[in-house]
DOPA-364347 format. One line per field, with one value per residue (C-alpha): residue in three letters; chain; x, y, z. Coordinates in Angstrom, 3 decimals. Last residue first. Example, Ala and Ser with C-alpha at 12.3 -4.5 7.8 and 13.67 -1.06 7.14 Angstrom:
rest <- [SER	ALA] .
kette <- [A	A] .
X <- [13.670	12.300] .
Y <- [-1.060	-4.500] .
Z <- [7.140	7.800] .
//
This chain:
rest <- [UNK	UNK	UNK	UNK	UNK	UNK	UNK	UNK	UNK	UNK	UNK	UNK	UNK	UNK	UNK	UNK	UNK	UNK	UNK	UNK	UNK	UNK	UNK	UNK	UNK	UNK	UNK	UNK	UNK	UNK	UNK	UNK	UNK	UNK	UNK	UNK	UNK	UNK	UNK	UNK	UNK	UNK	UNK	UNK	UNK	UNK	UNK	UNK	UNK	UNK	UNK	UNK	UNK	UNK	UNK	UNK	UNK	UNK	UNK	UNK	UNK	UNK	UNK	UNK	UNK	UNK	UNK	UNK	UNK	UNK	UNK	UNK	UNK	UNK	UNK	UNK	UNK	UNK	UNK	UNK	UNK	UNK	UNK	UNK	UNK	UNK	UNK	UNK	UNK	UNK	UNK	UNK	UNK	UNK	UNK	UNK	UNK	UNK	UNK	UNK	UNK	UNK	UNK	UNK	UNK	UNK	UNK	UNK	UNK	UNK	UNK	UNK	UNK	UNK	UNK	UNK	UNK	UNK	UNK	UNK	UNK	UNK	UNK	UNK	UNK	UNK	UNK	UNK	UNK	UNK	UNK	UNK	UNK	UNK	UNK	UNK	UNK	UNK	UNK	UNK	UNK	UNK	UNK	UNK	UNK	UNK	UNK	UNK	UNK	UNK	UNK	UNK	UNK	UNK	UNK	UNK	UNK	UNK	UNK	UNK	UNK	UNK	UNK	UNK	UNK	UNK	UNK	UNK	UNK	UNK	UNK	UNK	UNK	UNK	UNK	UNK	UNK	UNK	UNK	UNK	UNK	UNK	UNK	UNK	UNK	UNK	UNK	UNK	UNK	UNK	UNK	UNK	UNK	UNK	UNK	UNK	UNK	UNK	UNK	UNK	UNK	UNK	UNK	UNK	UNK	UNK	UNK	UNK	UNK	UNK	UNK	UNK	UNK	UNK	UNK	UNK	UNK	UNK	UNK	UNK	UNK	UNK	UNK	UNK	UNK	UNK	UNK	UNK	UNK	UNK	UNK	UNK	UNK	UNK	UNK	UNK	UNK	UNK	UNK	UNK	UNK	UNK	UNK	UNK	UNK	UNK	UNK	UNK	UNK	UNK	UNK	UNK	UNK	UNK	UNK	UNK	UNK	UNK	UNK	UNK	UNK	UNK	UNK	UNK	UNK	UNK	UNK	UNK	UNK	UNK	UNK	UNK	UNK	UNK	UNK	UNK	UNK	UNK	UNK	UNK	UNK	UNK	UNK	UNK	UNK	UNK	UNK	UNK	UNK	UNK	UNK	UNK	UNK	UNK	UNK	UNK	UNK	UNK	UNK	UNK	UNK	UNK	UNK	UNK	UNK	UNK	UNK	UNK	UNK	UNK	UNK	UNK	UNK	UNK	UNK	UNK	UNK	UNK	UNK	UNK	UNK	UNK	UNK	UNK	UNK	UNK	UNK	UNK	UNK	UNK	UNK	UNK	UNK	UNK	UNK	UNK	UNK	UNK	UNK	UNK	UNK	UNK	UNK	UNK	UNK	UNK	UNK	UNK	UNK	UNK	UNK	UNK	UNK	UNK	UNK	UNK	UNK	UNK	UNK	UNK	UNK	UNK	UNK	UNK	UNK	UNK	UNK	UNK	UNK	UNK	UNK	UNK	UNK	UNK	UNK	UNK	UNK	UNK	UNK	UNK	UNK	UNK	UNK	UNK	UNK	UNK	UNK	UNK	UNK	UNK	UNK	UNK	UNK	UNK	UNK	UNK	UNK	UNK	UNK	UNK	UNK	UNK	UNK	UNK	UNK	UNK	UNK	UNK	UNK	UNK	UNK	UNK	UNK	UNK	UNK	UNK	UNK	UNK	UNK	UNK	UNK	UNK	UNK	UNK	UNK	UNK	UNK	UNK	UNK	UNK	UNK	UNK	UNK	UNK	UNK	UNK	UNK	UNK	UNK	UNK	UNK	UNK	UNK	UNK	UNK	UNK	UNK	UNK	UNK	UNK	UNK	UNK	UNK	UNK	UNK	UNK	UNK	UNK	UNK	UNK	UNK	UNK	UNK	UNK	UNK	UNK] .
kette <- [A	A	A	A	A	A	A	A	A	A	A	A	A	A	A	A	A	A	A	A	A	A	A	A	A	A	A	A	A	A	A	A	A	A	A	A	A	A	A	A	A	A	A	A	A	A	A	A	A	A	A	A	A	A	A	A	A	A	A	A	A	A	A	A	A	A	A	A	A	A	A	A	A	A	A	A	A	A	A	A	A	A	A	A	A	A	A	A	A	A	A	A	A	A	A	A	A	A	A	A	A	A	A	A	A	A	A	A	A	A	A	A	A	A	A	A	A	A	A	A	A	A	A	A	A	A	A	A	A	A	A	A	A	A	A	A	A	A	A	A	A	A	A	A	A	A	A	A	A	A	A	A	A	A	A	A	A	A	A	A	A	A	A	A	A	A	A	A	A	A	A	A	A	A	A	A	A	A	A	A	A	A	A	A	A	A	A	A	A	A	A	A	A	A	A	A	A	A	A	A	A	A	A	A	A	A	A	A	A	A	A	A	A	A	A	A	A	A	A	A	A	A	A	A	A	A	A	A	A	A	A	A	A	A	A	A	A	A	A	A	A	A	A	A	A	A	A	A	A	A	A	A	A	A	A	A	A	A	A	A	A	A	A	A	A	A	A	A	A	A	A	A	A	A	A	A	A	A	A	A	A	A	A	A	A	A	A	A	A	A	A	A	A	A	A	A	A	A	A	A	A	A	A	A	A	A	A	A	A	A	A	A	A	A	A	A	A	A	A	A	A	A	A	A	A	A	A	A	A	A	A	A	A	A	A	A	A	A	A	A	A	A	A	A	A	A	A	A	A	A	A	A	A	A	A	A	A	A	A	A	A	A	A	A	A	A	A	A	A	A	A	A	A	A	A	A	A	A	A	A	A	A	A	A	A	A	A	A	A	A	A	A	A	A	A	A	A	A	A	A	A	A	A	A	A	A	A	A	A	A	A	A	A	A	A	A	A	A	A	A	A	A	A	A	A	A	A	A	A	A	A	A	A	A	A	A	A	A	A	A	A	A	A	A	A	A	A	A	A	A	A	A	A	A	A	A	A	A	A	A	A	A	A	A	A	A] .
X <- [21.660	22.402	25.731	26.981	26.117	27.928	31.009	30.965	30.529	33.199	35.613	34.965	35.935	38.979	40.208	39.675	41.699	39.979	40.461	39.601	43.128	45.040	44.409	44.900	41.265	39.942	38.700	36.909	35.370	33.945	32.344	30.979	29.410	27.616	26.250	25.020	23.451	21.844	20.101	21.225	23.520	20.647	18.339	18.608	17.164	17.020	16.261	18.615	21.343	20.877	20.998	24.176	25.725	24.863	26.535	29.646	29.797	29.541	32.412	34.539	33.510	34.615	37.909	38.501	38.095	40.981	39.072	35.273	33.598	32.316	31.225	28.874	27.644	26.734	24.673	22.967	22.250	20.710	18.519	17.377	16.350	14.288	12.578	11.418	13.167	11.909	14.334	14.661	11.958	12.786	9.966	11.502	14.883	15.836	14.557	11.382	13.046	15.936	13.541	11.661	14.893	16.426	17.143	16.746	17.186	13.935	14.167	14.201	12.365	12.119	9.259	9.487	6.626	7.420	6.145	9.713	10.306	7.269	7.948	6.682	8.563	8.309	8.663	8.254	11.668	12.832	10.082	7.833	6.878	7.380	6.584	3.373	5.382	6.814	3.370	2.157	0.751	-0.318	-1.152	-0.991	-1.642	-1.176	-3.256	-1.706	-0.753	-4.196	-4.141	-0.352	-0.345	-3.075	-1.247	2.031	0.432	-1.287	1.618	3.530	0.316	-1.198	1.465	1.141	-2.662	-4.777	-7.449	-5.927	-2.757	-3.825	-3.805	-5.366	-5.842	-5.641	-6.323	-5.357	-6.678	-5.831	-7.546	-5.585	-5.057	-8.819	-9.569	-11.831	-14.160	-17.275	-18.964	-16.062	-18.051	-14.818	-16.359	-18.627	-15.742	-13.645	-16.187	-17.268	-13.730	-12.495	-15.452	-15.101	-11.443	-12.110	-15.182	-13.421	-10.403	-12.576	-14.731	-11.767	-9.956	-13.020	-13.491	-16.424	-19.865	-21.565	-20.092	-21.890	-19.872	-20.544	-16.796	-16.551	-19.987	-22.046	-25.656	-28.521	-29.634	-28.412	-24.863	-23.050	-19.317	-15.963	-13.798	-11.448	-9.609	-6.386	-6.341	-7.431	-4.974	-7.774	-6.012	-5.768	-9.343	-10.575	-8.943	-8.885	-11.601	-14.227	-13.613	-12.905	-15.613	-18.191	-17.144	-17.689	-21.077	-22.294	-25.731	-26.760	-23.333	-22.390	-25.525	-24.710	-21.235	-22.653	-25.257	-22.631	-20.106	-22.462	-20.102	-18.186	-19.585	-19.544	-19.110	-15.468	-16.535	-13.743	-11.863	-15.065	-16.790	-14.139	-15.375	-15.113	-14.744	-18.103	-19.806	-23.581	-23.370	-26.469	-27.308	-26.253	-28.654	-27.837	-25.722	-22.424	-19.158	-16.888	-13.584	-12.629	-9.089	-10.200	-10.563	-10.071	-10.879	-10.042	-10.459	-8.596	-8.860	-11.537	-12.617	-11.230	-8.256	-7.315	-9.399	-10.601	-12.284	-13.964	-14.807	-11.835	-9.374	-8.393	-6.267	-6.225	-3.909	-3.505	-0.303	0.489	4.093	3.292	6.004	3.471	3.126	0.891	2.045	-0.036	-0.154	-1.868	-2.537	-3.371	-5.149	-5.656	-4.254	-6.811	-6.492	-5.397	-1.836	-1.567	-4.152	-3.636	-6.582	-8.623	-11.419	-11.658	-12.786	-15.963	-16.759	-20.420	-19.975	-22.905	-21.644	-18.153	-19.687	-21.995	-19.039	-17.025	-17.345	-13.772	-11.229	-11.553	-7.779	-7.121	-9.597	-8.135	-4.501	-5.237	-7.266	-4.475	-1.887	-4.124	-4.369	-0.582	-0.316	2.001	-0.891	0.013	3.651	4.691	4.956	3.678	3.855	3.621	3.131	4.850	2.603	4.346	7.443	9.247	10.777	7.618	5.700	7.955	9.925	8.318	8.613	6.968	7.011	5.811	5.055	3.339	1.098	-1.323	-4.418	-3.151	-0.674	1.463	1.315	3.441	3.000	5.021	4.750	1.084	-0.119	-1.939	-2.650	-3.209	-5.325	-8.121	-8.866	-10.199	-12.926	-13.653	-14.078	-16.369	-18.542	-18.738	-16.627	-18.245	-17.158	-13.709	-13.002	-10.198	-7.949	-5.004	-5.614	-4.410	-0.985	-0.913	-1.708	0.974	3.357	3.056	4.875	2.589	3.049	0.906	-1.901	-2.661	-6.091	-9.200	-10.129	-10.005	-13.292	-14.099	-17.280	-18.989	-15.872	-16.130	-14.593	-11.039	-11.232	-9.293	-6.501	-6.152] .
Y <- [9.966	11.174	9.367	10.911	14.438	13.833	12.625	15.716	18.169	16.546	16.465	20.171	20.892	18.641	20.642	23.923	22.501	21.287	22.174	20.495	20.015	16.829	15.461	11.826	10.801	14.074	13.008	9.897	11.859	14.496	11.811	10.098	13.351	13.789	10.275	10.899	14.227	12.601	10.300	6.867	8.312	10.340	7.320	7.168	10.643	13.130	16.185	15.286	14.229	17.531	19.572	17.812	18.369	22.067	22.302	20.612	23.226	26.030	24.469	24.388	27.987	29.142	27.295	29.118	27.257	27.468	26.568	26.619	23.605	22.264	25.703	26.314	22.708	23.008	26.130	24.332	21.273	23.419	25.210	21.888	20.858	24.029	23.734	20.141	17.206	15.172	16.808	18.043	15.637	13.717	11.110	8.008	9.577	9.732	12.070	10.108	6.739	7.563	8.838	5.518	3.729	1.465	-2.127	-3.687	-1.301	-0.153	-0.506	2.403	2.515	6.057	7.482	10.968	13.108	16.385	19.779	20.951	17.844	16.163	13.010	9.427	7.000	3.247	0.488	-3.082	-4.011	-6.005	-6.698	-4.417	-5.912	-2.697	0.103	0.911	2.502	5.007	6.640	8.641	5.557	4.151	0.527	-1.961	-5.442	-8.534	-11.351	-14.817	-14.534	-13.321	-13.673	-13.372	-10.422	-8.637	-9.175	-8.002	-4.730	-4.154	-4.926	-1.656	0.334	-1.632	-0.584	2.997	3.013	2.908	5.379	5.764	3.773	2.193	5.530	4.286	0.533	-1.412	-5.150	-7.100	-10.648	-14.269	-16.210	-19.361	-18.560	-18.110	-21.618	-23.160	-20.174	-22.392	-20.301	-20.694	-20.020	-18.547	-15.154	-15.236	-16.074	-13.311	-10.498	-11.482	-11.942	-8.650	-6.704	-8.483	-7.427	-3.785	-3.300	-4.944	-2.667	0.475	-0.639	-1.580	1.668	3.856	2.197	-0.164	1.240	0.124	-3.365	-3.909	-3.939	-7.203	-7.769	-7.628	-7.814	-8.863	-8.322	-10.860	-9.774	-13.157	-12.265	-12.970	-13.279	-11.587	-12.597	-10.962	-13.021	-13.313	-9.597	-8.416	-7.472	-6.498	-8.651	-11.641	-11.562	-10.786	-13.836	-16.999	-16.390	-14.269	-15.219	-18.905	-19.032	-17.701	-20.302	-23.072	-21.655	-21.920	-20.585	-18.686	-17.493	-16.622	-14.509	-12.853	-12.030	-10.551	-8.459	-7.171	-6.471	-4.269	-4.211	-1.051	2.460	4.848	8.345	8.425	7.926	6.926	4.468	3.395	2.336	-0.241	-3.662	-6.314	-10.011	-10.889	-8.237	-7.855	-7.767	-8.722	-6.173	-6.421	-4.456	-0.956	0.258	0.101	0.161	3.012	3.035	6.634	6.566	4.883	1.170	-0.874	-4.580	-5.945	-9.632	-10.643	-10.659	-8.028	-7.838	-7.790	-5.505	-2.426	-0.075	3.384	5.659	8.448	12.143	14.250	11.539	8.506	5.518	2.331	-0.586	-4.068	-5.448	-7.904	-9.106	-12.548	-13.668	-13.561	-11.714	-8.797	-5.596	-2.481	0.442	3.771	6.488	10.178	12.381	15.953	17.759	19.543	23.322	25.638	25.868	22.073	19.842	16.108	14.094	12.170	14.757	14.474	10.846	11.584	9.127	9.234	6.132	4.395	5.483	4.069	0.831	0.696	1.266	-1.608	-3.765	-3.107	-3.591	-2.909	-3.329	0.131	1.889	0.275	1.000	4.658	5.040	3.623	5.858	8.903	8.159	8.455	11.525	13.989	15.969	15.186	14.116	10.656	6.974	4.025	0.434	-2.204	-5.936	-9.025	-12.054	-14.974	-17.140	-14.810	-15.235	-16.802	-13.609	-11.464	-8.792	-5.385	-2.311	1.071	3.698	7.298	10.135	13.485	12.537	15.259	13.623	10.830	12.272	9.154	6.084	2.938	-0.020	-3.266	-6.633	-6.801	-10.245	-13.021	-16.117	-19.726	-22.374	-19.804	-19.860	-23.398	-22.192	-19.229	-21.468	-23.840	-20.938	-19.732	-16.885	-13.593	-11.277	-12.822	-12.307	-14.657	-13.751	-12.872	-16.181	-17.931	-16.393	-17.810	-21.286	-21.056	-19.864	-23.118	-22.192	-24.165	-27.232	-29.528	-27.089	-27.395	-25.866	-27.985	-26.878	-23.283	-23.766	-20.661	-20.995	-17.828	-15.834	-16.203	-13.097	-13.792	-17.275	-19.484	-21.793	-25.356] .
Z <- [3.980	7.513	7.805	4.570	5.774	9.051	7.225	5.012	7.877	10.011	7.049	6.433	10.041	9.659	6.664	8.538	11.422	14.553	18.188	21.463	22.749	23.447	19.977	19.009	19.369	17.965	14.532	15.774	18.653	16.335	14.154	17.265	18.477	15.127	15.341	18.895	17.956	14.933	17.387	18.633	21.332	22.769	23.093	26.897	27.203	24.336	26.470	29.338	26.913	25.097	28.294	29.424	25.987	26.097	29.507	28.093	25.315	27.878	29.830	26.669	25.918	29.372	29.015	25.719	22.451	19.996	16.806	16.416	14.843	18.159	19.417	16.501	16.705	20.399	19.709	16.790	18.915	21.660	19.107	17.643	21.145	21.568	18.152	18.670	17.006	14.019	11.611	8.032	6.921	3.743	3.826	2.163	1.352	5.026	7.751	8.443	7.870	10.208	12.847	12.643	13.575	10.937	11.957	8.514	5.608	3.923	0.148	-2.290	-5.632	-6.943	-8.990	-10.476	-11.756	-13.487	-12.347	-11.679	-9.532	-8.000	-6.045	-5.801	-3.556	-4.188	-1.574	-2.907	-4.313	-1.320	1.179	3.197	6.558	8.474	6.040	7.897	10.718	8.234	7.884	4.908	3.165	-0.192	-0.922	-3.788	-2.419	-4.570	-3.124	-2.876	0.808	1.985	5.788	6.093	3.726	5.663	8.952	7.374	6.300	9.650	11.992	12.421	12.066	14.954	17.467	16.171	16.808	13.634	12.497	8.989	8.283	4.961	3.184	-0.088	-0.471	-3.764	-3.820	-6.948	-6.676	-5.949	-3.144	-2.285	1.415	1.767	0.476	3.124	3.456	3.671	0.978	-1.429	-4.597	-6.026	-6.805	-3.763	-1.414	-2.992	-2.644	0.866	2.139	0.702	2.098	5.447	5.666	4.737	6.937	9.886	9.326	9.347	12.276	14.448	13.638	14.257	17.651	18.094	18.892	15.655	16.207	19.491	22.753	24.613	25.038	21.236	19.626	16.607	17.653	17.671	21.160	22.492	21.450	18.209	18.761	18.328	21.249	23.744	26.391	24.394	23.611	20.170	17.405	14.969	12.341	14.694	16.006	12.510	10.909	13.031	15.611	13.845	10.210	10.778	13.447	10.994	8.412	10.976	11.917	8.331	7.433	10.564	11.680	8.104	7.750	11.063	9.740	6.515	8.335	10.780	8.044	6.020	3.045	2.211	2.074	-0.873	0.560	-0.556	-4.203	-6.595	-4.385	-2.596	-5.830	-6.790	-5.667	-8.411	-7.618	-9.109	-11.205	-10.840	-7.047	-5.051	-2.402	1.227	3.403	4.538	7.444	5.571	7.440	6.410	4.537	3.818	2.366	-0.848	-1.521	-4.679	-5.092	-8.532	-9.433	-12.613	-16.392	-17.033	-20.632	-24.149	-23.814	-25.842	-23.696	-24.745	-22.192	-24.141	-24.508	-23.435	-24.416	-22.423	-23.389	-21.355	-22.003	-20.510	-21.956	-24.726	-25.094	-23.711	-21.322	-18.496	-15.213	-16.207	-17.860	-17.240	-19.653	-18.952	-21.507	-21.659	-24.185	-25.427	-22.382	-20.222	-20.018	-17.190	-18.564	-18.477	-16.833	-16.740	-17.991	-15.439	-15.384	-19.185	-18.930	-16.922	-14.123	-13.069	-10.851	-12.553	-15.970	-15.448	-14.163	-17.203	-19.525	-18.077	-21.207	-22.197	-19.453	-15.750	-15.379	-16.817	-14.522	-11.414	-12.294	-13.072	-9.860	-7.706	-9.398	-8.950	-5.224	-4.906	-7.175	-5.410	-3.946	-0.363	-0.293	-1.388	-0.493	-2.535	-1.290	-4.031	-3.443	-4.777	-4.464	-2.814	-3.196	-5.572	-9.017	-10.492	-9.693	-11.833	-10.033	-10.050	-12.253	-11.709	-14.475	-14.365	-16.739	-16.181	-13.259	-12.085	-13.636	-15.944	-18.449	-18.902	-16.651	-17.026	-14.678	-14.751	-12.999	-12.054	-11.064	-12.897	-10.871	-11.810	-10.080	-9.756	-13.483	-13.067	-10.710	-12.981	-16.011	-14.109	-12.987	-16.597	-17.896	-18.851	-16.021	-15.677	-19.383	-20.462	-23.373	-21.129	-19.384	-22.516	-21.946	-18.439	-19.713	-22.361	-19.654	-17.756	-14.559	-12.248	-14.419	-16.572	-17.174	-20.904	-21.368	-21.209	-17.681	-18.930	-20.719	-22.737	-24.818	-23.549	-24.337	-28.101	-29.620	-28.490	-29.979	-27.624	-28.739	-27.475] .
//
């Protein structure tokens, strides 16, 4: 069965050939499906397949010159492949999220653009204090079809090549606040993007939504409160999310509006995703959460979270929504725990040009190694005084023909460094540096190095720090 691109109201995905999960014909037909115009039956059948992003190309969008991100195809991995973007402030992390979101909106999104007061020229890269003439974004979805989702912007218009939105898009900025207003009916199902473009735009009123669940479907409420939020909020065994006799959603009798900023922010995010997806799929009993497919974009996922929570948050979200493709940005190495092969991408500015580098996180790396490695490129995580001790020790270590006084001075520096660095001293750069010296001096009776050996120490140390 072929679908007329101009006849979306007649689409019935249940009549498409769907013999196998890898039926590429089915996936290619999905490229002609408009999620906002399909019938309820169409949308329900659409859910049995998922379209994910496999390739992103951005040229001239805001401060991005040109950039390309490639991912493995969905059928080569067991679950949705996500994207984690690292980069300095102002490098373009948020711009990438906005470019992806705008492109996937597709034609017919003009009223959304108007409601958010988004002007195309403000997304054009500026050069010599003027906007460039146009920019373009291309997104390849997981299918062998050569078509891609395209967006071109000039100073006056957003121009899409596609024929409507193909997949749910939920996009969140760095300010994710609980709403205090009532829940209004959404015109577009599976579409929540306001918060990414307007920081003051609040997410769902989680308390109202949870109380509505409690009243209409107690089982669904317990799924959210006991199985999902309790786990994602990392609550203690004796802590529960419940509705008290004052009709308030509470933890330990503390009402939701008095929860910590982290608890409120994560609750707002999770409930917003659940509400949007359950309404799209008509899954009011929340029986199919692990089957929800969507693109969820989150800016600065680490905000308001304790370090122990940052380590877990990404994996917790993935475990809860295994079929959702997350695209997140972060400044925190702790949030990289749970990243899989091919998912971490580093954005950099080099002579006003945008570079993107894919670099995996090796197992067993210390946080210091991530901070000072290619991912964050800090010179050091040590305080000024400790760095001074290491420098004094280094100057003596590379010196030839040390006097007894200098040898004793060097030992004193070592004692101070071990005292400052504690039990982890041997796992720091100081420990690595000491090991290099030791390897070179095993057969020497005196603490002296030749010029060649000094250079060898420097080079080995540099290699170890990469």
